[in-house]
N, C-alpha and C positions, 0 to 999 in steps of 0.2 A: 624617496624623492627621485623621480625619473631624470635620467641624464638626457635633456632635450636635444643637444647637438648630436648625440649618438642615435637617439630615437628618430630624429627628423629624416624622412626619406628612406628609412630602413626597409620599407616594403615597396620601394620603387626601383625599377631598373633605370637608374638615373645616369647622369654623365660620368660620375665617379666609377660606378660599377661597369659602365661600358668601356671606360679607359682600362680598367683592370682586366677585363675578360675578352676584349676584342683585339685581334691583330691591329697593329698601328695603321696599316693602309685601310682596313675595313672601318676602323673608328673614324678616320679622316673623311672617308667617303660618306659615312652616315652623317657626320657633322655638317658636311656641305649640303646634304639634303635638308637637314633640319634648319640650318641658317639661311640658305639661299634658295631653297625650293628646287634643288637639282634632282633629276631622276635617279632612282636607285635600281641597279640591276639585280638579277636573281642570285648571283654568286654572293653578293653582299648580304642579301636577305637570308640566305642559307647560313652564313656565318653568324649573323645576328640571332637567328632563330635558335641555333644550337647553344649559343651563349646564354640566351634568355632561359631556355629549357633547363640547362645545367644549374643556373642560379635558382630558378623556381623550384626544382626538385630538391636542391639543398635546403631550401626554406620550407620543405614539407608539402609542396604542391603535388597533386596528382592529376589535375585537370587544367585546361586553358579555355578561355572564351573570348570571342570577338564581341566587344562591348560597344553598342552603338545607340544612336538617338533617333528612333523613328518618329513619325508625325503624331504619335500618341500623346506626347508631352512628358513621357517618362522614358527611362533607358530600357534596353533589352539585351538579353544575353542567352546564349546556348552553350552548354558546357560539354567539352569533349576531353576524354582522358588522353594522357601521353602514351598509353600502352600500345605496343605493336607486336603482333605474334611472330615468333621466329621458329616455330616447329616444336614438336614434343611437348606441347602444352606450356612452353616457355614464352616470356615476353621481354621486350626491352622498352625503355622510355625514349620515345622518338618524337621529334618535332622539326618539320622541314620549313624551308623558306616559302614554299608554296602554301603550306598551312598558315604560316605567319601572314602572308600577303592577302590570301583570299579565303573567305568563309562562304557558306551557302545556307543562310537561313531561309525559311519559307516566307516569301514576300506577300502571299495572298491574304494573310490574316492581319496585315498592317494597313493602316489607312493609306489609300493611293489616290483618292479623288477621282476615280474612274480611269486612271492610267492603266491599271492592271485589272483584269477580270479574275474572278475567284479561281478559275481553272488554270490561270497563268501563274504558277506558284513560285517559279524560281526567282531568287534575288541574290545579290552578292554583298558581302561586307569586305572592305579593303583597308588594310593597315594604314593608320596615320602615323608615320614615323616622327612627326613633330611633337607628338604627345606621348610621354613615356608610359610603358607598361607598368603594371603594379600588381600586388598580391592582396587578395581578400579571401578569407575562408578557404585556405588551401587551394586556391585557384589563381592562375595567372590571367589577369585581365589585360586585353590588348585593345586600346582605343581604335575604333574604325569608323569609316564612312559606310553608307548603305545606299545601294542603287538596285534598280530592277534588272531583269535579264536583258531588256532592250535598252538599258542605259539611263533611264529617267531617274532623277534624284528622288529618293524616298525618305530622306532624313533631314535633320536640322543642322548637321555639321558641315556637309559639303558646300552649301551656299556661303557659309561663314569662311571656310578655307579659300573659296574662290574670291570672295570679297577682299580678304586680306591680301591676296596676290595682286588683285586689281588696284587696290589703293596703294600698295607698295610701288607698283610699276609707274603709276602716274605721279606719285609724290617724289620718287627718285628722279623722274624726268624733269619735274619742276625745280628740284633742288640743284640738279646739274645746271640748269639754266641760270640759277643764282650763283653758280661758281662752287657748289659743294660737290666736287667730283669724287671725293672720298666716300660719299654715301652710296652704298650698294643695295640697301634694303631699309624699308620703313615698316615698323610694326605698330598696330594698334594694341593698346594695353587696357585691361579692365580690372577693376576691383569691385565686385558685387557685394554690397552689404545685405545680409540676409535676415529678415525678420520672421518670427515664428511664435506660436503659442505652445505652452506645455500644460497639459491637464492630467489629472489622475486617471489611470486606466480603468478603475472600477466605474467611475462616472461615465467615461467614454463608452464602455461596454453596455451601458444602459440607455444609450442614445442612438437609436437606429438612424436618425438623420445624420449624425456625425459619421457613422460607419459607412452609410451609402453615398453621402454627398460631400463630406468634409466640412459641412457647416450646419449650424442649428437652424431648423426650419420653424420651430416654435421656441419660445422662451421669453418670459416677462423679464423686464430689467430688474437687477438686484437693487436693494436700497442704496448701495454704494457702487459706483463705477470707477471712472478715472478723473472725476471732477476735482478731487483734492490734489491731483498731480503729485501724489506721494510715491507712486511706483516707479516713475521714470528716473533712472540712474540710482534707484534706492538700493538698500542692502539686499544682497542676493540670498534667498532662502537656502537653508542647508541642503535640502534635497535637490534643488535646482543647481546649486554650486557643484554638487557631486556629479550631476549629469554633465555640466559644462566642463569639468575637469577631465572626465572620461572622453568627452567629445574632442577636446583639444588634443589629447594623446592619440586618438584614432586618426584624426586629421593630420597631425604632424608626422605620423608613421607613413602616411601616403604623400608626404611632401607638400601638403596644403598649408599655405601661410596664414593660418588662423591667428589673428592678432588681437582683436578687441571683442569683449563680451560685456553685455550690460542688460539691465531691465529696460524694456521699452515703456511706452505711455500707458497702454491698457493693462489691467491686472492679468497676470499669467502670460504676458507677452515679453519677448526677449529679442536680442539681436546679436549676430556674430558678423564681424567685419574682417576680411582678409587683406593682405598686401596685394597690390596689383600684379598681374602677369599678362603675357600675351593672350589675345582674345580667345584663341581656340583652347589653350590650356586652362584659362580662367573658366571657360564654359564647361569643360570636362570636370574641373574641380568643384564648380558650383553644383553640378548634377550629383557628384559624389557626396558633397557636403549635405545635400538634402536627404539622400539615401541613408547616410550614416547618422544623421540627426534622428531619423525615425527608428533605426535599429538600436542606437544607444539609449533612446528614451525607453524602449521596451525593457532593457536591463534594469531600469530604475522604477518599473511599474508605472511609467508615464507614457503619454502619447503626444507626439509632436504633430501639431496641426500646421500645415502650410497653405491652407486655403486663404484667399485674400480677405474674406470676411466671415470668419467662423461664428462671430457673435454680433448681434445687432446692438446698437447703442454705445459701443466702444470702438476704438480705432481698429481698423483692419491692418493687414500686414502687406508691406511692399518689399521691393528689392531695389536699392539705389545702385545704378550702373555707372560707376566712375570711369569715364572713357577718355583716353588720351592717345597721342601719336608720338612715337619716338623713332630715332634713326639707329642704325647699327653702330654708329659712332658715339652713341650715348647722349644725343641731344633731344630734349623734349621740345617738340615743335609748337606746343601750346604754352610754353613758358614766356611771358611777356618780357622778362628781364627787368633791369633797373630803369631802363629808359624805353618803354614801349612805343613812345612817339617816334623813335628813330629805328625801331625794329620792323623793317618792312616785311621780312620773312614771316614774323608772327602775325602782322596785320593781314598778310595775304592768306594765310591759313585760316585766320579768324573770319575773314570775309567769305571764304569758301564755305565755312560751316554755317554762318548766318544765312547765306543764300540757300544752302542745302536744306536747312531746317524750315525756312520759309516756303520754298517751292515744294517740299515733300513732307509738310507737316501732317498730311493725311496718312502717309505711310508710318510715321512715328506713332501716331495714335492707333493705327491698325495693328502694329506689331506688339502692342501691350494690351490689346483687347481680348477679353475672355469673359465667360459667364461669371467667374468670381470677381474679376477686376471691375466689372460693371458696377458692383456695389460701392467701390471706392471712387473711381473716376467720375462716374455719373452722379455721385452724391457730394461732389466738391470736398473730397477728403484727400488730403495730401498726396498728390496734387489734383487739381480739377482736370476735366477732359479737354480743355482748350490748350493746345500746344503753344508755348511761347518760350523765349529765352531770357534769362537773367544774366546781366553782365556785371552788375555791381556799380558802385559810384565811380571808381577810378576808370574802369574800362568803358563805362557808359560815357564818361566825360571825354575819353579819348575818341570814341566813335563820333560824338557830337562835334568835336574839334575837326575831325577829318571831313565830315560832311559839310560843315560851315566854313571850312578853310581858316579857322581861327587858331590861336595859340592854345596848346594843351597845358593846363595848369593842374598837376596832380595834387591830391590832398596830401599834406605832410603827415608822416607817421607820428602821431601824438603819443607821448608817454602817458600811460595810465597811472594815475596817482591813487594808491590804495588808501592813503590816509592813516595807515598803521605803520609805525616805525619798524616793526620786526618783519613786515611783509615787503618783499622786493617790488619795486615799480617795474613795469614792462611796457614795451611798445605794442600798441594795438595794430590789428590788421588794417590794410587800406580800405577794405570793403566789408560790409556786414554780410550775413547769409540770408537767403530768402527760401525758407522751407516750403513755401507754397508754389514755387516755380517748378514746372515739369523738367526744364532743361537749364541748369544753372552753372555758370562758370565759377569754379572754386579754386582759383590760384594758378594751376597749370593743367587743368582738366575740366571736362564738363560732367556734371552729375545729372544723369537722366533718371529722374525720381518716379516716373510713372509706371515702372514695371511692377507687375503683381508678384507676390512672394513665391508662387509655385512655377513661375514662367521659366522656360529654358532661355537663357540670356543670349544664345546663339542668334535668335531671330532679330531682336532689336539691334544687335551689333552688326549683323550683315547688312541690315538696312542702313545704319549709320555709315558704315564703310563704303557702301555702294553709292549713296547719294553724295558723300564728300568726294569720292573718287571721280564722280561725274563732273562736279564743279571744278575740281583741280585740273581735269582733262581740258575743260573749256578754257581755263586760265592759261594753260600751256599753249593752246592754239592761238590765243590772243596775244601772248607775250613773245612767242617765238618769232624771230625776225624783226623785232622792234629795234628801231635805230637808237633810241635812248631808253634802255631797259628800266632805269630808275623812274624816269618820268612816266613811262607806260604803266609800271606797277602802281605808282601813286594814283594815276587816273583811274585804273581798274578798281583799286580798293575803294576810292571815293564813290565811283559810280555804283559799285555793288552794294556798299553799305547804305547809300542813299535810296536805292531801289527796294531794299529789303529791310529797312529799319522797322517796319510795322511788326515784325516778329519779336522785336525786343521790348520787354516790359519788366520794369524793376519794382513794380508796386505789389499790392495785395491781390493775388490771383483768386482769392475767395470772394471778393467784393462783387456786388451786383453791378457796380459801375464798370468793372473790368469786363463783365459779360457783354454789356452794351457796347463798350469801346471796342472789344475784340470783334464784334459783329460789324461795326463800322469799318474796321481794318480789313475785313474779309477773311478773318481767321475761322477755321472750322471748329465746330463744337459738337462732336459726335458722342452722345451720352451712352451709347450701347454698342455692342459688337456688331449687330446687323447694320446699324447706321454707318459705322466706320467701314466694315468689310465690303460694303457695296462699292466703295471707291478703290478697292485693291486692284480691280481689273480695269480701271480707267486707262485709256491708251497711253497717257504720259508715264504711268507707272510700269506698264508692261514694257514699253520702249526702254525705260531706264534699265531694267534687269536684263533684257535681251541685248541691248547695246553694249553693256559692260560685261557680258558673258557670265552672268551669275545664275540665271534660270532661263529656260526656254518658255515660250508662251504657254505651251501645254503644261509645264510644271507649275507655272504661276496659277493657271486656272484650276489645276488639281488642288493646290493649297487653298485656294478660295473655297472650293467645294468642301474640303476637309474641315476647315475652320467653322463653316456654317453648319455642317452636319454634326460636328461635335458639340457645338453650342446647343442645337435643338435637342440632341440626345441628353445632354447634361440637365437641361431644364425639364425634360420629360422624366428623368430619374428623380429629380427633386419633387416634381408634382406627384408622381406615384408614391413616393415616400411620405409625403404629406397626407395623402389620402389614406394610406395604410395606418399611419400614426393616429389620424383623426378617428377612423372608424373602429380600429381594433383596441385602442387604448384610451385616448382622451375622452371621447364621448361616453363610453361605458363607465369610466372612472367618475366623471362629473355627475352622470345619472345616479350612480351609486351614492355619491355624496348627497345629492338632492333627496334621495330616498331616506338616508339617515336623518337629514334635517326634518323631513316630513314625519318620520316616525317619532322623532323627539317632540315635535309640535303636537302630534296626536296624543302622545303619552301625557304631556302637560295638560292638555284639554281634558283627558279622562281623569286626571288626578284632581283637577279643580275647575269648576265652572267659572271661577272668579277671573281666570285668564281671559282677557278680551283681545289683547294684542300679543302676538308672538314675534320675538326678534327674528326667528327663523323664516317667517313669512316673506319678508322683504328680500332676503338672500335667495330663497327658493324661487321667487318671481324673477329675479335678475338672471339666475343661472338657468332657469327654464327657458327664458327668452333667448339667452345665449346659446343653449343647446339647439334650439329650433333654428336660429340663424346659422349656427355652425354646421348643422346637418345639411341645410339648404345650400350653403356655399360650398361644402364638400362635394355635393352632387353636381353643382355647376362646374367645379373644377374637373370632375371626372368626365363630364360631357365635353368640356373644352379639350381635354387631352385626346379623347376619342375622335373629335372633329379635326384634329391636326392631320389625320391621315389624308384629308382632302387636299392638302398642300404639299405632300411629300415629293411631288414631281419637280418642284422648283425649290432649291435649297434656301435661297434668299427669302422667298415668300414664307417658307416654313419657319425660318429663324425669326422673322419679324412677327409671325403669328404667335410663336412661343413668347417672345418678348412683350408684345403689346396686349395679348389676351390671356395666355396661361400665367405668365409671371404676375400680371395685375391681379388675377383671381387668387393666386398664392399669397400675395401681400394682404389682400382683404381677409382671407381665411386666417392668416396668422394673427391679424389684429383681434379678431373675435376670440381665437384660442388663447392668446396672451391675456386678454381681459378676464377670461374664465379662470386661468391659472391663478391670477391675483385674488380671486374670490373662493378658490377651492382649497380645502384643507390639504396640507402637505402630506398627510397620511394617505390621502386618496389620489393625489396627482401622480401619474405613472412614471415621470421622468425626473432626474436630478435637475434642480433649479440652476439658474445662472449664478446665484450666490454660492451654491455648493460646488459648481464647476470652476468658476473663476477664482475662488478663494480657498479651494480645497487642497492645494498642493503645499 
């Protein structure tokens, strides 16, 4: 049995190790940088680098890497050894402050959205001292940000760090106005719940669609899916439990607060939930979690699938982003307290968030848009594409009372009667949960449920931070200089909630009635990435990021280009994979089966003239028709992919073409192929079935 307290953080250059290994003055200077965002000079960096290197070498490390998060959607790393020549063929293990602070990866091969040409190769990684270094595979990993030679941001972390600084500065300004002079910093915290699928590696290796795209492009439904609801929170299979145990240990070594694990709704689907951390560390840790999930699965002859919709007909995977705001004095600013009707500070921050989500609902939808997530959000699968907020009964009643100027009457906490003497009675929560809501208040935080499972959480969190910082800044301007601050706050809260109440919806987000109601309220319903991304460069959104110092207009437009290009490339890969599977395997296999049926029918006929009806004949006819339609649709898809070249000069037009034309043909081809799979002998069908994959672990 592992000693978890000893194991936890053993592979991290954490606060305890810094205290042990750094001179007192160096340690204090570094802590000021981490806590207050103060600059760090080179002498401090040299001392930290030397201590890091000594610790890493003691732990068996030979290399270090600047670990960063480019716009590819995955992390990147270049490994350098600590060795330094000293003459006579001898070396020492050396690591300087300059090497800690700055790395030089090739920037030309990462997505830049046109900011950098291919021949303009230089880029820089720079140390993020707020996120601790760690060890993996005998290498010291140093979390960093990534920018171009000319200074443009090329990663997903820098905007997050900027947004955290911006939100902190305006929140502290507002809290000082309210008399909280002891608050010097405000942090956003995140706890991302991670969903994933585990399947057998043998089955995975036989599915080129999973290998190339992360999802199945063909696959008839199994006789059983998730309809019995027996997998959710069910007993964890032995092989999966062994994986989860190893995963926990690997995450704990890296100081990741892996807390909860369970089976999810779909067969072979599971979830891991951590304890919340500051947004940038939570982002690093979630990226690490996804990487370690994949590597740990390999050790168990499993494959971890993080695609948002790897299997049709069962639930896809999301990532619930539990977001909150806290002060350096330990106060959660989203905690209503026992008397929220008297808690003007909470009401003020709540009003700012309601206003932010309403005014920038398009940005929240954009930040969770991807080719994979289109299958979930566009299909009204937890949650739908329409962004709205759920506040629950109590908070909803509070908002109504503020708007109407009426007395707030909270629901009394009722004691739940179990009706069984040996079971204890308990008090129920004041509000129910709404799992269909994209953005739900859950006690002292908001749960943004629309994220896709493979998404880098830095993107939605810098959006959230920035839009809330914008509203808080406006609140500061309006309240500063008020003769009666309390009266001004109450008036501002009432005005804000009244003007933006349309974003609040506590009902069923899946219902057709809500779609119609949302349209009446003027809420956006972007069912695909191209629909949503078109609005990323709306003037109000560009102004938001520029005004708050998060991104320049050039960087925004670059991200717009990158997202659209990657979307089109992903769908192209999927279409080409379908064509290859159709022509090289599915069509020949079905034709071979038809031939066997025909041979059997001919043999029967030769055996006896008394046979007038052959059961094979009907099946031969249906499969022959299917093959003809399948071949025709495959050719249509090929032509459609070739025609896409006509639209490559405009990324939005190209993305829309892939969505509206290529993706539609892919769906039609799949329907024909899946129908043939249901009629073809398993001996002939070239790929493992859904039943074998989903129930094979």
